[in-house]
N, C-alpha and C positions, 0 to 999 in steps of 0.2 A: 496832859494828853496833847495839848496843842504844841507845847515845847518839844515833845518827843516827835510828833508828826513833822514839825518844821525841821528839826535837827537831823533826824535819821532819814526821813523820806525826801523832803524837798531839797534840803541842802546837799544831800548825797547825790541826788539826780543832777543838780546844777553843777556840782564838782565833776561828776563823771563826764558831762558834756563839755566841760572846759579842759579837763586834764587828759582825757582819752585822745584827742587829736595830737597831743605831744608824745605820749607813750602809748604805743599800739599793742601792748601786751598786758600781762597780769599785774605789773607794777602800777599801772594807772588805776586799776581797781583797788589794789592793796593800799595805796596811799590815801584813798578817800575814807576808808574805815576809821583809822585813828583820828583823823581830822574831825569827822562828824561825831564820833564818840566823845572826843574832848570838848567840842563846842556844845554838845547837848548837856554834858555833865556840868560845864561851866554855867550854862543858862539855868539848869536846875538848882545849882548851889546859890546863884544870885536870887532866884525866885524864893527858895527856902529861907534865905536870910531876910529877904524883904517881908515875907509873911510872918516870920518869927518876930521881927521888929514891930510889925503892925499889930500883932496880937498882944505884945507887951504894952503898947500904948493904950489899948482898949481896957486893960485891967485896972 
């Protein structure tokens, strides 16, 4: 939940405030979606791999 909150909400807001001054149209908004989806997916994959590795150690 924290990864998704950070990736989709906080990161997207930060990107919107940094990208929108350069592009004043829908492109500025459209660019942030794939970036935040990709970063969130990457963080979730890293978290999943870490937790899987950790559970194997406990067995």
